[in-house]
C-alpha positions in Angstrom: 27.3 -14.0 134.6 23.9 -12.8 137.6 21.4 -10.8 135.7 19.7 -10.4 139.5 18.3 -8.2 142.0 17.1 -7.8 145.7 18.8 -11.0 147.0 18.0 -14.7 146.7 20.3 -14.5 143.0 22.7 -11.8 144.8 23.2 -15.0 147.4 24.0 -17.7 144.9 26.5 -15.3 142.9 27.8 -14.0 146.5 28.7 -18.1 147.4 30.1 -18.6 144.0 32.6 -15.2 144.3 33.9 -15.7 147.9 34.4 -19.9 146.4 36.1 -18.2 143.5 33.8 -17.5 140.2 34.6 -14.4 139.1 30.8 -12.5 139.2 29.4 -9.9 137.0 27.0 -8.8 138.7 24.5 -6.6 135.4 22.5 -4.3 136.7 19.9 -1.8 135.4 20.9 2.5 135.4 19.4 3.2 138.9 21.1 -0.2 140.2 19.9 -3.5 142.0 16.6 -2.2 144.2 18.8 -3.5 147.5 21.4 -0.4 147.2 18.3 1.7 148.7 17.3 -0.6 151.0 18.3 1.0 154.0 19.3 2.8 156.9 21.6 1.5 157.1 24.0 2.7 154.2 27.6 1.6 154.2 30.4 2.9 152.0 27.5 3.7 149.4 24.8 1.6 149.5 22.8 -0.6 151.8 24.3 -1.9 154.5 22.3 -5.7 153.6 23.4 -5.1 150.0 26.9 -5.1 150.0 27.8 -9.1 151.9 25.5 -10.0 148.9 27.6 -8.3 146.5 31.6 -8.5 147.6 33.7 -10.1 145.4 31.6 -8.9 141.9 32.6 -6.7 139.7 29.5 -4.4 138.1 27.8 -3.7 134.6 25.2 -1.0 133.4 23.3 -2.4 130.8 20.0 -1.7 129.9 18.3 -4.5 128.3 16.0 -2.5 126.3 18.1 -1.2 124.1 19.2 -3.3 121.2 22.7 -2.7 121.1 23.8 -3.2 124.6 21.8 -6.4 125.1 23.3 -8.0 121.8 26.9 -6.9 123.8 25.7 -8.4 127.0 24.8 -12.0 124.7 28.0 -11.2 123.3 29.5 -11.2 126.5 27.5 -14.5 127.8 28.7 -16.3 124.7 32.1 -15.1 125.6 32.6 -15.1 128.6 30.1 -16.5 130.6 30.2 -20.4 132.3 27.2 -19.9 134.9 24.2 -17.7 134.4 22.1 -16.5 137.3 18.6 -14.7 136.6 16.3 -13.7 138.9 13.8 -10.9 136.6 10.6 -10.3 136.8 9.1 -13.4 135.4 8.3 -13.3 131.6 10.9 -10.7 131.1 14.2 -12.7 130.0 11.7 -14.2 127.5 10.5 -11.2 126.0 14.1 -10.3 125.7 16.0 -13.5 124.3 18.0 -13.8 127.6 15.9 -17.5 128.9 17.6 -20.6 129.4 16.6 -22.5 126.1 17.6 -19.6 124.0 20.8 -19.0 125.4 21.6 -22.8 126.1 21.1 -23.2 122.5 23.3 -21.1 121.7 26.3 -21.9 123.6 25.3 -25.5 124.5 28.1 -26.1 127.4 26.4 -23.0 129.4 24.9 -23.3 132.6 21.5 -21.1 133.1 19.5 -21.2 137.0 16.6 -19.2 137.1 15.8 -18.6 140.4 12.2 -18.0 140.7 9.1 -16.9 143.3 6.0 -20.1 143.1 9.0 -22.8 140.1 8.4 -23.1 136.2 4.9 -24.7 135.9 2.1 -24.0 137.7 -0.9 -21.6 137.8 1.7 -19.3 140.2 4.6 -19.8 137.7 4.1 -15.9 136.5 3.5 -13.6 139.8 6.6 -11.8 141.4 7.6 -13.5 144.7 9.2 -12.0 148.4 10.7 -13.5 151.2 7.7 -12.6 153.0 5.2 -13.7 150.6 6.7 -17.4 150.0 6.9 -17.5 154.2 3.5 -16.8 154.6 2.0 -18.8 151.2 4.0 -21.7 152.3 3.1 -22.7 156.1 6.2 -21.2 157.9 4.1 -17.8 159.1 1.3 -19.9 160.3 4.6 -22.0 163.0 6.3 -18.9 164.0 5.6 -17.8 166.9 3.2 -17.2 169.9 0.1 -19.4 170.3 -2.8 -17.0 170.3 -0.8 -14.2 168.3 -0.6 -12.5 165.0 1.7 -14.5 162.6 5.4 -14.1 162.3 8.1 -13.6 160.4 11.4 -15.7 161.3 14.1 -12.3 160.9 16.4 -13.5 158.6 15.9 -13.8 154.5 15.2 -17.2 154.9 13.3 -18.3 151.7 15.6 -16.0 149.8 18.9 -16.9 150.9 17.9 -20.6 151.1 17.0 -20.4 147.3 20.8 -18.7 146.2 21.8 -22.2 148.5 19.9 -24.1 146.1 20.7 -22.8 143.0 24.4 -23.2 144.1 23.4 -27.1 144.8 22.3 -27.1 141.3 25.0 -25.1 139.7 27.9 -26.6 141.3 26.5 -30.3 140.3 26.5 -29.0 136.1 29.8 -28.1 136.3 30.7 -31.6 137.7 28.3 -32.8 135.0 30.4 -30.9 132.5 33.4 -32.4 132.6 32.4 -35.7 131.8 29.5 -34.4 129.2 31.0 -31.7 127.9 26.5 -30.5 128.1 25.2 -27.4 130.1 22.4 -27.1 130.5 19.0 -25.3 133.2 18.7 -25.5 136.2 15.7 -24.6 137.9 14.8 -22.9 141.7 11.9 -21.4 143.6 11.4 -19.5 146.4 8.4 -21.5 146.7 9.9 -25.0 146.2 12.7 -23.5 149.0 9.6 -22.6 151.3 8.7 -26.2 151.3 11.8 -28.3 151.6 12.5 -25.8 155.1 8.7 -27.1 156.2 9.2 -30.7 154.6 9.4 -32.3 158.9 6.5 -30.2 159.7 4.8 -31.1 156.9 5.2 -35.4 157.3 3.7 -34.5 160.9 0.6 -32.9 160.0 1.0 -35.7 157.1 0.9 -38.2 159.5 -1.4 -37.5 161.9 -3.6 -34.9 160.5 -3.3 -32.1 163.2 -1.8 -28.7 161.7 0.9 -28.2 163.8 0.8 -25.7 166.4 3.0 -22.1 166.5 5.4 -23.6 169.4 7.1 -20.0 170.2 10.7 -20.8 170.5 10.2 -24.6 171.1 9.6 -27.3 168.4 7.0 -29.9 167.4 7.1 -32.8 169.1 10.4 -32.9 171.5 10.3 -31.6 174.9 11.6 -30.3 176.5 13.2 -27.7 173.8 13.0 -24.3 174.3 13.9 -21.1 175.9 13.2 -19.8 179.9 13.2 -17.5 181.0 16.2 -16.7 183.8 17.0 -14.0 186.7 19.3 -12.1 183.8 18.4 -13.5 180.0 16.7 -16.2 178.2 18.7 -19.9 178.0 17.4 -22.7 175.8 17.6 -25.7 176.9 17.4 -28.5 174.4 16.3 -32.1 176.7 16.2 -34.3 173.4 16.2 -37.4 174.2 14.9 -38.7 178.0 18.2 -39.0 179.5 18.9 -35.5 178.8 15.3 -35.4 180.4 16.2 -37.3 183.3 19.9 -35.3 183.7 17.8 -32.1 183.6 15.2 -33.2 186.3 18.4 -33.6 188.5 19.9 -30.7 187.5 16.8 -28.9 188.7 16.6 -30.8 191.6 13.2 -32.2 190.7 14.8 -36.3 190.2 10.8 -38.1 191.6 10.1 -35.7 187.6 11.7 -38.5 185.2 9.7 -41.5 187.0 6.8 -39.4 186.9 4.0 -41.3 184.4 3.6 -37.9 182.7 7.3 -37.4 181.8 8.8 -40.6 181.7 9.3 -40.6 177.9 9.4 -38.0 175.2 5.3 -38.9 174.0 4.2 -38.9 177.5 6.0 -35.1 178.0 4.5 -33.5 174.0 1.0 -34.5 175.7 1.2 -32.9 179.0 4.1 -30.3 177.8 2.0 -27.2 179.0 2.3 -28.7 183.1 5.8 -29.5 182.7 7.0 -26.6 181.0 5.1 -24.2 183.9 7.3 -26.1 186.5 10.4 -26.0 184.8 9.9 -22.2 184.3 9.1 -21.5 187.5 12.6 -23.5 188.8 14.9 -21.8 185.6 13.7 -18.4 186.7 16.2 -19.0 190.0 18.9 -18.1 188.5 21.3 -16.3 185.5 23.0 -17.3 182.4 25.8 -17.8 183.6 24.9 -19.7 186.1 22.6 -22.8 184.7 25.3 -22.8 181.8 27.9 -23.9 183.7 25.3 -26.4 185.7 23.9 -27.5 182.6 26.9 -28.1 180.9 28.8 -30.0 183.2 25.3 -32.0 183.4 26.3 -32.7 179.2 22.6 -31.1 178.5 22.5 -28.5 175.4 22.1 -25.5 176.5 22.8 -22.0 174.6 22.1 -18.2 175.5 19.1 -16.1 173.4 22.4 -13.1 172.3 21.6 -10.6 170.7 23.7 -10.2 167.2 26.3 -7.7 168.7 27.2 -10.5 171.5 27.3 -13.1 169.3 29.8 -11.3 167.0 32.2 -10.3 170.1 32.3 -13.9 171.2 34.9 -15.7 171.7 33.2 -18.7 169.5 33.2 -15.9 166.2 36.8 -14.5 166.8 38.4 -18.1 166.8 36.5 -19.5 163.9 37.0 -16.3 161.9 33.9 -16.0 160.8 34.0 -11.7 160.8 36.4 -10.7 157.7 38.6 -7.3 156.5 37.0 -6.3 153.4 40.1 -5.6 150.9 40.1 -1.6 149.6 36.9 -0.8 152.4 36.4 0.0 156.7 33.8 -3.0 156.4 33.8 -5.7 157.9 31.8 -8.9 156.5 30.9 -12.6 158.2 32.7 -14.9 155.4 30.9 -18.6 154.0 30.0 -20.2 156.4 32.4 -23.5 155.3 36.0 -23.7 155.4 38.5 -26.1 153.2 41.6 -27.1 155.2 40.9 -25.6 157.4 41.1 -22.6 155.9 38.2 -20.1 155.4 37.4 -18.7 151.3 38.7 -15.3 152.0 36.7 -11.7 150.8 39.0 -10.6 148.0 37.3 -7.1 146.4 34.5 -4.9 147.8 31.4 -5.0 147.1 31.2 -2.9 143.1 29.7 0.4 143.0 27.1 0.9 140.7 28.8 0.1 137.1 32.2 0.2 138.1 33.0 -2.2 135.5 30.7 -1.3 132.8 33.5 -0.6 130.1 34.6 -4.1 130.6 32.3 -5.6 129.4 29.3 -3.9 128.3 29.8 -1.8 124.8 27.1 0.9 124.9 27.6 1.6 121.3 27.8 5.7 122.1 29.0 8.1 120.1 
């Protein structure tokens, strides 16, 4: 049962639905806000709504209507193994749809809160969205180019990551329930997810007392490890060890760099990265992406072109993995779940539901 909207809870519901669960999405009369997050729109809803809500059924329930609320609680008690919720802080408590109440009524129920700032603390009642958490957690302070304004990571990594943590918690509880018969409450939040995403950067700060600088396409503590402009594009080269750097210096025609005391080991390269990156950039601009890729791959140096989405979707690796899947009953194609079982990726079973399409199956509105 998904009492969710926007991204985090719907993404958790999407994953569970892709894995085979029946997911009943409870929506307000005008629907999940994400249905209107466009243009672009695609077959009746915002394009970004559609992948998050495949393999689901949609039922409209007015939570302020006592009759419909009672019908929803009966539905949860009769049908639900899991409830996912990311409604406005405090709303579920006011409605008697909170975890403590529902688990007391149905001890086998697994109830997952996907909150903003977490279940306790001075900000526990505050709402939250992905860009707010990228700002508050420190992600934005380390993203982008030095001396430039804060930059949000393009994908909604905090929302999506929180959905993934919710699924991990739910699956863990389901596994435990097989032995104990008891459900319980799982708590995840956008803020906690965001802190986990900066955990390596936080460790660097805690060890050194120095704020991690913005690295552009690079990474703190590893050099050379970033993108370079080539003759026809941009190429990321990851020479993340001394051995790889020696090979890179050879490919670039400067084997002497590996013997230079400034560049001989990673700590020295980090200290002198401005000088080293300028030297590498001057060489990389002389050849195309494909030329450098052939040379680097022959030398066993990891590299990748900076592709746009059209290039990624058209790439033979994407096609070989069968990542882009047809949606039954629709002309849409969506990226499938990023895992396989015995070599088989779970297929999308049903198109995203129209608003309230399955209300009659689940919610008695008491009309007439």
